[in-house]
C-alpha positions, 0 to 999 in steps of 0.5 A: 499500498502507498503512502500519501508522499508515494502517491503523489510521486507516483511511485508504484512498487507492483506491477498488475497481473497481465491478462493472461495471467488473469484468464488462467486464474479465471478458468481454474476459478470455475473448473474448482467452482464447478467441481464444489458443487458436484457430489461424489458419485457425479466426481467419480462418473467424470473420472470414469468419463476421462479414463475412457476418454485417454483410453480411446485417445491413446488406446494403452500408450499411456501411463495413468497417475493423478496428475494426468486424470486431473488434467482430462477431468479438467478439459472435459469440465472447460467444455462443459461450461462452454467457457470463452476463448480468451479473445472474447474474455479478454474483451468482456473482462475489460468492460466487467473489471471497468464497472466493478471498479467503480464505488457506485457499482456496488451500491456505496456513496462517493463519500465513503472513506473507502473512495479516498483510499483506493489511489494509494492500493497496489495489487496484491495489498492485503485487507481484511472486511469485516460485517455485513455493512463492510461486504460492498466494501469488499467487492470493491478491493476484490475489483482492485486486484487486492486480496481480501479476506471477508468475516462475519457471523453469520453464515447464512450472510456468508454463503450469500457474499461468496455466491456474489465473489463468484459471479462477478468473477471475482473469487481468485482476489476475495474469501470468505469465513465465518468467525466472530470478529476478533477471531483470527483463523488459519486464514486470516492473515498475520498482517493487512494493509488496510481493515474495514469494520462495521459499527454494528459489527463493533456494538455487538460486543460489550466495551471490553471485548470492542477495545480487545478486538481494535487491538488486534486488528491495531496489530495485526496492520501494516505501519501506513496501512490505514482502518476504515470504521464503517457505519451501520443502520441503528449504530452509533456513529463510528466517530465514537470509535476514534479515542480507542486510535490515540496513537494513529493519524486520521487521514479524512476530514471531519464532517462539518458540525451539524445536527443531522450531519451523516457519517460516511465512516472514519478513515484511520492511518498507523503512521511508520512507527507506532508501538504494537503494545500500550504502556504498562502503566506506572507501578504505585510506589511503596508506601513507607511503614 
């Protein structure tokens, strides 16, 4: 992720993946998705069909290996799905990706803090997105070639997110997990460049738990990374969490002070050098006997 200075100097550190690479990833994703939709019986039948085709094509002059069988099964699925050739896919993909990189494609207001962060993101940056109301941000980040992990506590909603990711051909960039906020399993990155969490998810926890969740997320964030606190309906405003970021820097302009001013979220930036652990309270001096 670029710092504000690097962005001004247009210092990109990573190149975009080529269209050829993205096409191969698209093919693999569609094939794997189809495999996952099949029952065990259907997979065995597909394997038998692949063996029969190999025998017909090569007679007895082949050595059956797991790699060879997998390759033939993938060919069968490719044929069944009638996947587009590269030339046709590339033309469609460019138009699709251009639309997906617009915040409004996902129903995101252009005043959202994520919009101000997009220019700093680079392909291969990592993001952790937490909570139902933050899901559109996960889609937008994936469309910008960011490696996104989305977590939610509701299995039904997480399944819906996963389906949308697959439909939009973003599966390579976004994986989903069912996990309570602040709980990190084996699939959650050790360090991320961006964290987005909605206030509804935070408010579902007690004050002490919210403090612990934010602390764990801060510790997992790269120096110069950012946290986006996004609003949820019927939850306190994102600005209420600013006190938890005493050593961080607010990177978005504070909203005008109006009675009914709506918050679109806040952006907090982690300084290059920030202590990971809070200072221990001073020990009380021994009282004289």
